[in-house]
N, CA, C and O atoms as a printed pandas DataFrame, in Angstrom:
     atom_number atom_name residue_name chain_id  residue_number  x_coord  y_coord  z_coord
0              1         N          MET        A               1   -1.807  -41.901   38.923
1              2        CA          MET        A               1   -3.202  -41.793   39.352
2              3         C          MET        A               1   -3.331  -42.531   40.647
3              4         O          MET        A               1   -2.360  -43.113   41.130
4              5         N          ALA        A               2   -4.578  -42.521   41.257
5              6        CA          ALA        A               2   -4.833  -43.205   42.449
6              7         C          ALA        A               2   -6.001  -44.043   42.232
7              8         O          ALA        A               2   -6.644  -43.966   41.185
8              9         N          PHE        A               3   -6.332  -44.916   43.263
9             10        CA          PHE        A               3   -7.458  -45.739   43.220
10            11         C          PHE        A               3   -8.748  -44.799   43.220
11            12         O          PHE        A               3   -8.888  -43.847   43.988
12            13         N          VAL        A               4   -9.636  -45.184   42.287
13            14        CA          VAL        A               4  -10.913  -44.426   42.067
14            15         C          VAL        A               4  -12.064  -45.366   42.360
15            16         O          VAL        A               4  -12.067  -46.487   41.851
16            17         N          LEU        A               5  -13.080  -44.948   43.187
17            18        CA          LEU        A               5  -14.240  -45.784   43.387
18            19         C          LEU        A               5  -14.838  -46.123   42.046
19            20         O          LEU        A               5  -15.091  -45.255   41.211
20            21         N          ALA        A               6  -15.055  -47.405   41.862
21            22        CA          ALA        A               6  -15.594  -47.961   40.549
22            23         C          ALA        A               6  -16.951  -48.514   40.667
23            24         O          ALA        A               6  -17.712  -48.538   39.700
24            25         N          GLY        A               7  -17.290  -48.983   41.897
25            26        CA          GLY        A               7  -18.644  -49.601   42.082
26            27         C          GLY        A               7  -18.630  -50.506   43.275
27            28         O          GLY        A               7  -17.670  -50.597   44.040
28            29         N          LYS        A               8  -19.788  -51.194   43.391
29            30        CA          LYS        A               8  -20.028  -52.076   44.480
30            31         C          LYS        A               8  -19.614  -53.554   44.059
31            32         O          LYS        A               8  -19.840  -53.920   42.905
32            33         N          THR        A               9  -19.055  -54.347   44.911
33            34        CA          THR        A               9  -18.581  -55.580   44.622
34            35         C          THR        A               9  -19.806  -56.494   44.115
35            36         O          THR        A               9  -19.626  -57.397   43.298
36            37         N          GLY        A              10  -20.946  -56.219   44.612
37            38        CA          GLY        A              10  -22.116  -56.988   44.162
38            39         C          GLY        A              10  -22.556  -56.707   42.752
39            40         O          GLY        A              10  -23.365  -57.430   42.170
40            41         N          ASP        A              11  -21.971  -55.576   42.184
41            42        CA          ASP        A              11  -22.287  -55.178   40.739
42            43         C          ASP        A              11  -21.734  -56.127   39.728
43            44         O          ASP        A              11  -22.224  -56.198   38.601
44            45         N          VAL        A              12  -20.746  -56.839   40.099
45            46        CA          VAL        A              12  -20.063  -57.800   39.160
46            47         C          VAL        A              12  -20.121  -59.195   39.756
47            48         O          VAL        A              12  -19.263  -59.553   40.563
48            49         N          ALA        A              13  -21.104  -59.984   39.382
49            50        CA          ALA        A              13  -21.338  -61.300   39.955
50            51         C          ALA        A              13  -20.197  -62.235   39.563
51            52         O          ALA        A              13  -19.541  -62.083   38.533
52            53         N          ALA        A              14  -19.999  -63.223   40.460
53            54        CA          ALA        A              14  -18.981  -64.214   40.174
54            55         C          ALA        A              14  -19.204  -64.863   38.809
55            56         O          ALA        A              14  -20.328  -65.277   38.527
56            57         N          GLY        A              15  -18.204  -64.970   37.961
57            58        CA          GLY        A              15  -18.310  -65.561   36.672
58            59         C          GLY        A              15  -18.835  -64.716   35.589
59            60         O          GLY        A              15  -19.295  -65.181   34.545
60            61         N          SER        A              16  -18.751  -63.385   35.879
61            62        CA          SER        A              16  -19.295  -62.406   34.907
62            63         C          SER        A              16  -18.304  -61.279   34.674
63            64         O          SER        A              16  -17.382  -61.070   35.462
64            65         N          ILE        A              17  -18.517  -60.522   33.528
65            66        CA          ILE        A              17  -17.732  -59.410   33.239
66            67         C          ILE        A              17  -18.597  -58.342   32.718
67            68         O          ILE        A              17  -19.560  -58.598   31.996
68            69         N          ARG        A              18  -18.242  -57.045   33.101
69            70        CA          ARG        A              18  -19.083  -55.913   32.631
70            71         C          ARG        A              18  -18.208  -54.719   32.493
71            72         O          ARG        A              18  -17.074  -54.673   32.969
72            73         N          GLU        A              19  -18.779  -53.740   31.815
73            74        CA          GLU        A              19  -18.156  -52.397   31.532
74            75         C          GLU        A              19  -18.425  -51.528   32.765
75            76         O          GLU        A              19  -19.553  -51.425   33.248
76            77         N          VAL        A              20  -17.329  -50.900   33.260
77            78        CA          VAL        A              20  -17.463  -50.022   34.364
78            79         C          VAL        A              20  -16.794  -48.725   34.066
79            80         O          VAL        A              20  -15.674  -48.739   33.556
80            81         N          ASN        A              21  -17.412  -47.576   34.354
81            82        CA          ASN        A              21  -16.910  -46.271   34.154
82            83         C          ASN        A              21  -16.077  -45.859   35.462
83            84         O          ASN        A              21  -16.576  -45.721   36.579
84            85         N          VAL        A              22  -14.772  -45.693   35.147
85            86        CA          VAL        A              22  -13.852  -45.336   36.274
86            87         C          VAL        A              22  -13.269  -43.924   35.961
87            88         O          VAL        A              22  -12.321  -43.778   35.190
88            89         N          GLY        A              23  -13.860  -42.938   36.575
89            90        CA          GLY        A              23  -13.383  -41.605   36.371
90            91         C          GLY        A              23  -13.423  -41.146   34.886
91            92         O          GLY        A              23  -12.547  -40.396   34.455
92            93         N          GLY        A              24  -14.395  -41.576   34.139
93            94        CA          GLY        A              24  -14.438  -41.148   32.718
94            95         C          GLY        A              24  -13.867  -42.105   31.757
95            96         O          GLY        A              24  -14.023  -41.896   30.554
96            97         N          THR        A              25  -13.176  -43.208   32.203
97            98        CA          THR        A              25  -12.628  -44.220   31.390
98            99         C          THR        A              25  -13.398  -45.490   31.602
99           100         O          THR        A              25  -13.549  -45.941   32.737
100          101         N          VAL        A              26  -13.913  -46.108   30.479
101          102        CA          VAL        A              26  -14.577  -47.284   30.591
102          103         C          VAL        A              26  -13.632  -48.573   30.587
103          104         O          VAL        A              26  -12.921  -48.774   29.602
104          105         N          VAL        A              27  -13.615  -49.352   31.554
105          106        CA          VAL        A              27  -12.734  -50.569   31.710
106          107         C          VAL        A              27  -13.638  -51.831   31.755
107          108         O          VAL        A              27  -14.839  -51.716   32.002
108          109         N          ALA        A              28  -13.124  -52.905   31.541
109          110        CA          ALA        A              28  -13.851  -54.182   31.680
110          111         C          ALA        A              28  -13.435  -54.767   33.116
111          112         O          ALA        A              28  -12.260  -54.913   33.453
112          113         N          VAL        A              29  -14.468  -55.062   33.869
113          114        CA          VAL        A              29  -14.170  -55.669   35.223
114          115         C          VAL        A              29  -14.828  -57.082   35.277
115          116         O          VAL        A              29  -16.017  -57.267   35.016
116          117         N          ALA        A              30  -14.012  -57.995   35.613
117          118        CA          ALA        A              30  -14.463  -59.374   35.643
118          119         C          ALA        A              30  -14.297  -59.892   37.074
119          120         O          ALA        A              30  -13.448  -59.422   37.831
120          121         N          ASN        A              31  -15.181  -60.931   37.439
121          122        CA          ASN        A              31  -15.198  -61.520   38.692
122          123         C          ASN        A              31  -14.816  -62.960   38.478
123          124         O          ASN        A              31  -15.646  -63.743   38.013
124          125         N          VAL        A              32  -13.598  -63.347   38.796
125          126        CA          VAL        A              32  -13.167  -64.748   38.603
126          127         C          VAL        A              32  -13.069  -65.345   39.957
127          128         O          VAL        A              32  -12.152  -65.000   40.703
128          129         N          ALA        A              33  -13.968  -66.234   40.329
129          130        CA          ALA        A              33  -14.053  -66.983   41.540
130          131         C          ALA        A              33  -13.904  -66.071   42.777
131          132         O          ALA        A              33  -13.154  -66.332   43.717
132          133         N          GLY        A              34  -14.698  -64.962   42.686
133          134        CA          GLY        A              34  -14.682  -63.969   43.770
134          135         C          GLY        A              34  -13.635  -62.905   43.840
135          136         O          GLY        A              34  -13.684  -62.063   44.737
136          137         N          THR        A              35  -12.647  -62.901   42.900
137          138        CA          THR        A              35  -11.630  -61.937   42.783
138          139         C          THR        A              35  -11.941  -61.047   41.577
139          140         O          THR        A              35  -12.172  -61.533   40.471
140          141         N          LEU        A              36  -11.940  -59.732   41.818
141          142        CA          LEU        A              36  -12.202  -58.786   40.698
142          143         C          LEU        A              36  -10.848  -58.453   39.948
143          144         O          LEU        A              36   -9.795  -58.292   40.565
144          145         N          HIS        A              37  -10.947  -58.366   38.627
145          146        CA          HIS        A              37   -9.866  -58.032   37.753
146          147         C          HIS        A              37  -10.317  -56.999   36.783
147          148         O          HIS        A              37  -11.435  -57.114   36.281
148          149         N          ALA        A              38   -9.510  -55.958   36.463
149          150        CA          ALA        A              38   -9.876  -54.912   35.558
150          151         C          ALA        A              38   -8.834  -54.862   34.425
151          152         O          ALA        A              38   -7.622  -54.895   34.638
152          153         N          ILE        A              39   -9.351  -54.785   33.300
153          154        CA          ILE        A              39   -8.494  -54.743   32.069
154          155         C          ILE        A              39   -9.061  -53.723   31.142
155          156         O          ILE        A              39  -10.222  -53.351   31.312
156          157         N          SER        A              40   -8.296  -53.217   30.124
157          158        CA          SER        A              40   -8.771  -52.357   29.184
158          159         C          SER        A              40  -10.070  -52.903   28.522
159          160         O          SER        A              40  -10.191  -54.114   28.339
160          161         N          ASN        A              41  -10.951  -52.107   28.195
161          162        CA          ASN        A              41  -12.220  -52.566   27.601
162          163         C          ASN        A              41  -12.131  -52.626   26.049
163          164         O          ASN        A              41  -13.124  -52.933   25.389
164          165         N          THR        A              42  -10.996  -52.347   25.497
165          166        CA          THR        A              42  -10.886  -52.208   24.033
166          167         C          THR        A              42  -10.068  -53.405   23.459
167          168         O          THR        A              42   -8.877  -53.513   23.754
168          169         N          CYS        A              43  -10.642  -54.243   22.701
169          170        CA          CYS        A              43   -9.971  -55.354   22.034
170          171         C          CYS        A              43   -8.907  -54.831   21.105
171          172         O          CYS        A              43   -9.103  -53.852   20.386
172          173         N          LEU        A              44   -7.761  -55.514   21.135
173          174        CA          LEU        A              44   -6.696  -55.114   20.156
174          175         C          LEU        A              44   -6.962  -55.343   18.743
175          176         O          LEU        A              44   -6.334  -54.727   17.881
176          177         N          HIS        A              45   -7.921  -56.255   18.444
177          178        CA          HIS        A              45   -8.129  -56.509   17.001
178          179         C          HIS        A              45   -8.869  -55.411   16.272
179          180         O          HIS        A              45   -8.321  -54.845   15.326
180          181         N          ARG        A              46  -10.097  -55.077   16.668
181          182        CA          ARG        A              46  -10.845  -54.061   16.088
182          183         C          ARG        A              46  -11.577  -53.077   17.004
183          184         O          ARG        A              46  -12.512  -52.379   16.612
184          185         N          GLY        A              47  -11.114  -53.067   18.188
185          186        CA          GLY        A              47  -11.694  -52.154   19.216
186          187         C          GLY        A              47  -12.963  -52.638   19.912
187          188         O          GLY        A              47  -13.631  -51.837   20.567
188          189         N          GLY        A              48  -13.310  -53.878   19.799
189          190        CA          GLY        A              48  -14.501  -54.424   20.382
190          191         C          GLY        A              48  -14.510  -54.184   21.888
191          192         O          GLY        A              48  -13.460  -54.016   22.508
192          193         N          PRO        A              49  -15.754  -54.168   22.487
193          194        CA          PRO        A              49  -15.935  -53.906   23.921
194          195         C          PRO        A              49  -15.841  -55.231   24.693
195          196         O          PRO        A              49  -16.756  -56.055   24.698
196          197         N          LEU        A              50  -14.636  -55.390   25.368
197          198        CA          LEU        A              50  -14.416  -56.619   26.064
198          199         C          LEU        A              50  -15.389  -56.826   27.261
199          200         O          LEU        A              50  -15.724  -57.955   27.618
200          201         N          GLY        A              51  -15.816  -55.719   27.849
201          202        CA          GLY        A              51  -16.725  -55.816   28.944
202          203         C          GLY        A              51  -18.089  -56.367   28.575
203          204         O          GLY        A              51  -18.883  -56.672   29.465
204          205         N          GLN        A              52  -18.389  -56.504   27.276
205          206        CA          GLN        A              52  -19.630  -56.999   26.797
206          207         C          GLN        A              52  -19.436  -58.461   26.257
207          208         O          GLN        A              52  -20.362  -59.061   25.711
208          209         N          GLY        A              53  -18.207  -58.999   26.432
209          210        CA          GLY        A              53  -17.924  -60.339   25.994
210          211         C          GLY        A              53  -18.375  -61.392   26.914
211          212         O          GLY        A              53  -19.001  -61.100   27.933
212          213         N          ALA        A              54  -18.080  -62.630   26.593
213          214        CA          ALA        A              54  -18.499  -63.786   27.423
214          215         C          ALA        A              54  -17.239  -64.211   28.197
215          216         O          ALA        A              54  -16.149  -64.321   27.636
216          217         N          LEU        A              55  -17.425  -64.444   29.489
217          218        CA          LEU        A              55  -16.374  -64.836   30.396
218          219         C          LEU        A              55  -16.511  -66.313   30.640
219          220         O          LEU        A              55  -17.578  -66.807   31.004
220          221         N          ASP        A              56  -15.379  -67.034   30.429
221          222        CA          ASP        A              56  -15.275  -68.437   30.686
222          223         C          ASP        A              56  -14.046  -68.697   31.574
223          224         O          ASP        A              56  -12.916  -68.694   31.085
224          225         N          GLY        A              57  -14.262  -68.917   32.843
225          226        CA          GLY        A              57  -13.058  -68.947   33.710
226          227         C          GLY        A              57  -12.407  -67.663   33.856
227          228         O          GLY        A              57  -13.013  -66.727   34.377
228          229         N          SER        A              58  -11.199  -67.544   33.428
229          230        CA          SER        A              58  -10.509  -66.268   33.357
230          231         C          SER        A              58  -10.305  -65.763   31.963
231          232         O          SER        A              58   -9.462  -64.903   31.711
232          233         N          THR        A              59  -11.097  -66.313   31.043
233          234        CA          THR        A              59  -10.937  -65.942   29.606
234          235         C          THR        A              59  -12.142  -65.256   29.129
235          236         O          THR        A              59  -13.242  -65.803   29.198
236          237         N          VAL        A              60  -11.963  -63.976   28.604
237          238        CA          VAL        A              60  -13.037  -63.252   28.034
238          239         C          VAL        A              60  -12.920  -63.334   26.514
239          240         O          VAL        A              60  -11.814  -63.237   25.982
240          241         N          THR        A              61  -14.036  -63.511   25.801
241          242        CA          THR        A              61  -14.044  -63.611   24.348
242          243         C          THR        A              61  -14.752  -62.315   23.781
243          244         O          THR        A              61  -15.923  -62.067   24.071
244          245         N          CYS        A              62  -14.029  -61.534   22.997
245          246        CA          CYS        A              62  -14.572  -60.317   22.439
246          247         C          CYS        A              62  -15.779  -60.644   21.670
247          248         O          CYS        A              62  -15.799  -61.617   20.916
248          249         N          PRO        A              63  -16.806  -59.849   21.837
249          250        CA          PRO        A              63  -18.209  -60.120   21.154
250          251         C          PRO        A              63  -18.098  -59.830   19.710
251          252         O          PRO        A              63  -18.974  -60.276   18.970
252          253         N          TRP        A              64  -17.089  -59.109   19.202
253          254        CA          TRP        A              64  -17.063  -58.744   17.770
254          255         C          TRP        A              64  -16.398  -59.794   16.946
255          256         O          TRP        A              64  -16.961  -60.212   15.934
256          257         N          HIS        A              65  -15.218  -60.249   17.322
257          258        CA          HIS        A              65  -14.540  -61.182   16.386
258          259         C          HIS        A              65  -13.810  -62.345   17.111
259          260         O          HIS        A              65  -12.910  -62.983   16.565
260          261         N          ALA        A              66  -14.259  -62.587   18.394
261          262        CA          ALA        A              66  -13.942  -63.737   19.178
262          263         C          ALA        A              66  -12.442  -63.800   19.576
263          264         O          ALA        A              66  -11.940  -64.885   19.869
264          265         N          TRP        A              67  -11.746  -62.689   19.589
265          266        CA          TRP        A              67  -10.393  -62.672   20.203
266          267         C          TRP        A              67  -10.535  -63.008   21.663
267          268         O          TRP        A              67  -11.507  -62.588   22.291
268          269         N          GLN        A              68   -9.570  -63.777   22.252
269          270        CA          GLN        A              68   -9.718  -64.103   23.600
270          271         C          GLN        A              68   -8.584  -63.555   24.398
271          272         O          GLN        A              68   -7.445  -63.587   23.932
272          273         N          PHE        A              69   -8.848  -63.026   25.641
273          274        CA          PHE        A              69   -7.951  -62.465   26.554
274          275         C          PHE        A              69   -8.066  -63.018   27.937
275          276         O          PHE        A              69   -9.167  -63.246   28.440
276          277         N          ASP        A              70   -6.899  -63.242   28.575
277          278        CA          ASP        A              70   -6.944  -63.648   30.067
278          279         C          ASP        A              70   -7.146  -62.374   30.811
279          280         O          ASP        A              70   -6.378  -61.429   30.633
280          281         N          VAL        A              71   -8.201  -62.309   31.680
281          282        CA          VAL        A              71   -8.501  -61.148   32.486
282          283         C          VAL        A              71   -7.586  -61.005   33.585
283          284         O          VAL        A              71   -7.573  -59.934   34.193
284          285         N          VAL        A              72   -6.783  -61.985   33.935
285          286        CA          VAL        A              72   -5.821  -61.873   35.017
286          287         C          VAL        A              72   -4.570  -61.178   34.467
287          288         O          VAL        A              72   -4.072  -60.238   35.086
288          289         N          THR        A              73   -4.063  -61.616   33.335
289          290        CA          THR        A              73   -2.805  -61.099   32.747
290          291         C          THR        A              73   -2.993  -60.071   31.650
291          292         O          THR        A              73   -2.066  -59.318   31.351
292          293         N          GLY        A              74   -4.186  -60.020   31.034
293          294        CA          GLY        A              74   -4.449  -59.182   29.878
294          295         C          GLY        A              74   -3.945  -59.767   28.618
295          296         O          GLY        A              74   -4.160  -59.169   27.564
296          297         N          LYS        A              75   -3.298  -60.873   28.632
297          298        CA          LYS        A              75   -2.686  -61.487   27.440
298          299         C          LYS        A              75   -3.668  -62.047   26.515
299          300         O          LYS        A              75   -4.738  -62.507   26.914
300          301         N          VAL        A              76   -3.302  -62.016   25.206
301          302        CA          VAL        A              76   -4.170  -62.658   24.188
302          303         C          VAL        A              76   -3.907  -64.124   24.273
303          304         O          VAL        A              76   -2.763  -64.574   24.337
304          305         N          GLY        A              77   -5.034  -64.898   24.273
305          306        CA          GLY        A              77   -4.859  -66.421   24.360
306          307         C          GLY        A              77   -4.206  -67.018   23.221
307          308         O          GLY        A              77   -3.502  -68.012   23.396
308          309         N          GLN        A              78   -4.381  -66.466   21.944
309          310        CA          GLN        A              78   -3.676  -67.007   20.804
310          311         C          GLN        A              78   -2.241  -66.555   20.665
311          312         O          GLN        A              78   -1.468  -67.188   19.947
312          313         N          ASN        A              79   -1.867  -65.500   21.318
313          314        CA          ASN        A              79   -0.483  -64.950   21.231
314          315         C          ASN        A              79   -0.111  -64.276   22.544
315          316         O          ASN        A              79   -0.283  -63.060   22.639
316          317         N          PRO        A              80    0.381  -64.965   23.557
317          318        CA          PRO        A              80    0.595  -64.365   24.830
318          319         C          PRO        A              80    1.778  -63.364   24.906
319          320         O          PRO        A              80    2.167  -62.920   25.986
320          321         N          THR        A              81    2.323  -63.034   23.742
321          322        CA          THR        A              81    3.383  -61.956   23.803
322          323         C          THR        A              81    2.742  -60.543   23.728
323          324         O          THR        A              81    3.429  -59.544   23.944
324          325         N          VAL        A              82    1.433  -60.465   23.422
325          326        CA          VAL        A              82    0.738  -59.172   23.384
326          327         C          VAL        A              82   -0.593  -59.205   24.261
327          328         O          VAL        A              82   -1.192  -60.252   24.504
328          329         N          GLY        A              83   -0.956  -58.060   24.672
329          330        CA          GLY        A              83   -2.195  -58.057   25.492
330          331         C          GLY        A              83   -2.671  -56.632   25.737
331          332         O          GLY        A              83   -2.092  -55.646   25.281
332          333         N          VAL        A              84   -3.732  -56.595   26.466
333          334        CA          VAL        A              84   -4.306  -55.269   26.899
334          335         C          VAL        A              84   -3.846  -54.889   28.299
335          336         O          VAL        A              84   -3.346  -55.701   29.077
336          337         N          ALA        A              85   -4.042  -53.627   28.564
337          338        CA          ALA        A              85   -3.656  -53.191   29.937
338          339         C          ALA        A              85   -4.474  -53.751   31.078
339          340         O          ALA        A              85   -5.689  -53.907   30.954
340          341         N          CYS        A              86   -3.810  -54.063   32.215
341          342        CA          CYS        A              86   -4.450  -54.530   33.364
342          343         C          CYS        A              86   -4.316  -53.426   34.420
343          344         O          CYS        A              86   -3.324  -52.699   34.475
344          345         N          TYR        A              87   -5.346  -53.336   35.246
345          346        CA          TYR        A              87   -5.314  -52.259   36.246
346          347         C          TYR        A              87   -5.558  -52.890   37.634
347          348         O          TYR        A              87   -6.340  -53.828   37.792
348          349         N          PRO        A              88   -4.858  -52.335   38.614
349          350        CA          PRO        A              88   -5.049  -52.889   40.005
350          351         C          PRO        A              88   -6.416  -52.593   40.572
351          352         O          PRO        A              88   -6.970  -51.512   40.375
352          353         N          VAL        A              89   -6.935  -53.542   41.259
353          354        CA          VAL        A              89   -8.275  -53.444   41.929
354          355         C          VAL        A              89   -8.140  -53.637   43.418
355          356         O          VAL        A              89   -7.424  -54.523   43.885
356          357         N          GLU        A              90   -8.808  -52.835   44.126
357          358        CA          GLU        A              90   -8.727  -52.898   45.622
358          359         C          GLU        A              90  -10.166  -52.906   46.142
359          360         O          GLU        A              90  -11.005  -52.100   45.738
360          361         N          VAL        A              91  -10.407  -53.814   47.021
361          362        CA          VAL        A              91  -11.780  -53.955   47.633
362          363         C          VAL        A              91  -11.698  -53.452   49.017
363          364         O          VAL        A              91  -10.821  -53.822   49.797
364          365         N          LYS        A              92  -12.632  -52.598   49.315
365          366        CA          LYS        A              92  -12.792  -52.101   50.733
366          367         C          LYS        A              92  -14.346  -52.213   51.115
367          368         O          LYS        A              92  -15.183  -51.468   50.607
368          369         N          GLY        A              93  -14.644  -53.148   51.998
369          370        CA          GLY        A              93  -15.998  -53.329   52.285
370          371         C          GLY        A              93  -16.771  -53.853   51.144
371          372         O          GLY        A              93  -16.417  -54.855   50.524
372          373         N          ASP        A              94  -17.857  -53.151   50.864
373          374        CA          ASP        A              94  -18.691  -53.517   49.653
374          375         C          ASP        A              94  -18.328  -52.742   48.376
375          376         O          ASP        A              94  -18.950  -52.937   47.332
376          377         N          ASP        A              95  -17.328  -51.874   48.465
377          378        CA          ASP        A              95  -16.891  -51.059   47.365
378          379         C          ASP        A              95  -15.597  -51.609   46.695
379          380         O          ASP        A              95  -14.765  -52.212   47.372
380          381         N          PHE        A              96  -15.439  -51.407   45.412
381          382        CA          PHE        A              96  -14.175  -51.748   44.766
382          383         C          PHE        A              96  -13.669  -50.439   44.046
383          384         O          PHE        A              96  -14.428  -49.594   43.573
384          385         N          TYR        A              97  -12.364  -50.378   44.023
385          386        CA          TYR        A              97  -11.628  -49.230   43.417
386          387         C          TYR        A              97  -10.741  -49.799   42.414
387          388         O          TYR        A              97  -10.270  -50.931   42.518
388          389         N          VAL        A              98  -10.499  -48.947   41.364
389          390        CA          VAL        A              98   -9.574  -49.294   40.282
390          391         C          VAL        A              98   -8.535  -48.180   40.134
391          392         O          VAL        A              98   -8.881  -47.001   40.216
392          393         N          ASP        A              99   -7.318  -48.525   39.925
393          394        CA          ASP        A              99   -6.172  -47.532   39.698
394          395         C          ASP        A              99   -5.809  -47.638   38.222
395          396         O          ASP        A              99   -5.247  -48.647   37.796
396          397         N          LEU        A             100   -6.128  -46.589   37.424
397          398        CA          LEU        A             100   -5.765  -46.583   36.054
398          399         C          LEU        A             100   -4.305  -46.203   35.776
399          400         O          LEU        A             100   -3.858  -46.112   34.632
400          401         N          GLY        A             101   -3.575  -45.983   36.908
401          402        CA          GLY        A             101   -2.148  -45.661   36.732
402          403         C          GLY        A             101   -1.870  -44.429   36.031
403          404         O          GLY        A             101   -0.706  -44.078   35.838
């Protein structure tokens, strides 16, 4: 796949995470210290929406059962041998693009 327009950089404030529709697929996009990161929106535990979770630094906590994921690596905090998919993000001007691969 190729990079797809996902939104405006201002849509994801520093220190926040939100759900973003990228060409029909919802991903979680987090802004960590001004850098955008995109991961799968689906928690490995029970399918909770990670984009609706709480972001603390680079760690998002699933709102359903508190599983934690690093938004930079996608790895589970409690077991770094497993994780969710990470997607490349590219910023051009005020827009950001995500490549779902």
